[in-house]
N, C-alpha and C positions, 0 to 999 in steps of 0.2 A: 529252217537252219540255213538254207541259201540266203534269205534276206539279210540275217545276222553275220553270216560270213562275208556276204558283199560289201555290208557296211563297213565292217572292221578292214576289209581290204582297201576300200575307197580312202577311209579316213589315214590308213597307213602309207598310201600314197602320198595324199598331202603333205603329210608329215616327213617322210623321204625326199619329196621336193624341196621342203623348207630346210633340209638338213644339207643341203649342197653348198649354199652361201657360209653356213656354219662352218662348214670342213673346209672351204676355200681361204675363209679370213679367220678364223678361230684357231683351227688344227693346223694352218698352214700347208694343206694337201694341195697337189697341182690343180689346176683348174681344169685341166682336159681329165684327169683321172677321177675327180669328185664328180665331175658333170656325168662321165660315162657310167660310173658305178650306181649313181642316183637315178640316172634315167632309164637304168637296165632294172633295178629292182622297183622302180616307181610303174615302169611300163609292165613289167609281171604283175605286179599289185592291180593294176587296172585290167589288163587282160584275163587275170582270176576272177575279178568281180565280174566282169560281162559273162566268163564261165559259169557262173554261179547261175546266173538265168536260164544258160540254153545245154550247158553239158552235164556231163556224168558226175554225179555227185562224189565218188570216189576220187576221181582224176580232181576235183574241185580242193578235197579236202587235203589228199596227198600234195597238191602242187603247192596249197597255202601253207601247209606244214613245212615245207622245203623253205618258202621265202620267209618264215617265221625266222627258221636258224639261219637264213643268210643275213637277213636285217641284224641280229643278234652280232653275228661276226663282223658286220659293217663296222661293229664298235672299234676294230683294229684301227680304222682310219678316224673315225669319229668317237671319241668315247662315250660322248652323251647317246650314243645308238645302242650302246649294252643297256641302258637303264631304258630307253624307248622299247628298244626291241623287245625287252622282258614284258613290258607294260602290255603292248601288241599281241606275243605270244600269250601272255595269259587273258586277254580280250579275246582273241581266236579260240582258245581252249573251253572259255566260258561259253562264247558263242555256238561250239558245238554241243556241248552240254544242253544248253538251255533249248536250242533247238530241237535237239533229241528228246526232250522233255515235252516240247509243246506237242511235237510230232506224236507222242504216246497219247498224250491227252485228247489230241483232236482224233486219233484212231479210235481211242476209246467211246467217244461219243458217239463216232459213224456207227459204231457197231452196236452201242443203244438206239441210236436211231432206227438202224435197219433191223434190230430186234423188236421194236414197237411198232413199225411197218407192218412187220410180220405176223403180229399179234401174239407175240410171245410174253408169256408173263415177266413182269421186272426183275424177278429173281433169277430167271434165266439170263437176262441180259447182265446180271451183276456177275453171275458166274463164268460170263465170258471176259470179265475184267472192266465191263463198261462202269461207270461212275451212276449211283443211285440217283432219281430225281426225289430226292427226299419232300420236296413241297406235295408231289402227288402224293407218296406214300404215307403221307399225315404224320411221319414222326422225324426225331431230330435227327443229324447226321450221327453216324457212330464215333465216338471218341473212345481212345483208350482210357477205361477204368470207369467209364458210363453206361455200358452195356448195350447202349442204343436203342432200347426200346420204350424209352419214355416218349410221352405224346408231344407234338408240338404246342406252344400256347397258343 
């Protein structure tokens, strides 16, 4: 999750930096205001990306979510940021969701490995939520409507 969130934040910092000249040229914003707002948002994104590697996860998720709201709000000065902010907010949400799913799968495999190392039967590891090692069990994976008791070819 940390890696995905950091990637979104770094890409967002780049887009924010590229939006500064757009705000100045196309939107007729003052150079000082556009540079200040862009610098603050860009630096915040980079600092949050650094926090992803070292800091508490809750602080990263809260700070990143607030940043997404601020980037969308920057659309008041640069209307394109409404669209770009929404895209990055969606990427942020997907990064959190995918990161959570990957961590769940990794934890399940770790539990299965621990159960196997402790000599527990495979069905106890499955009861703990770990995925079954179907190649060792000698049967096809369970699928809805197939019963899961067929022998593998």
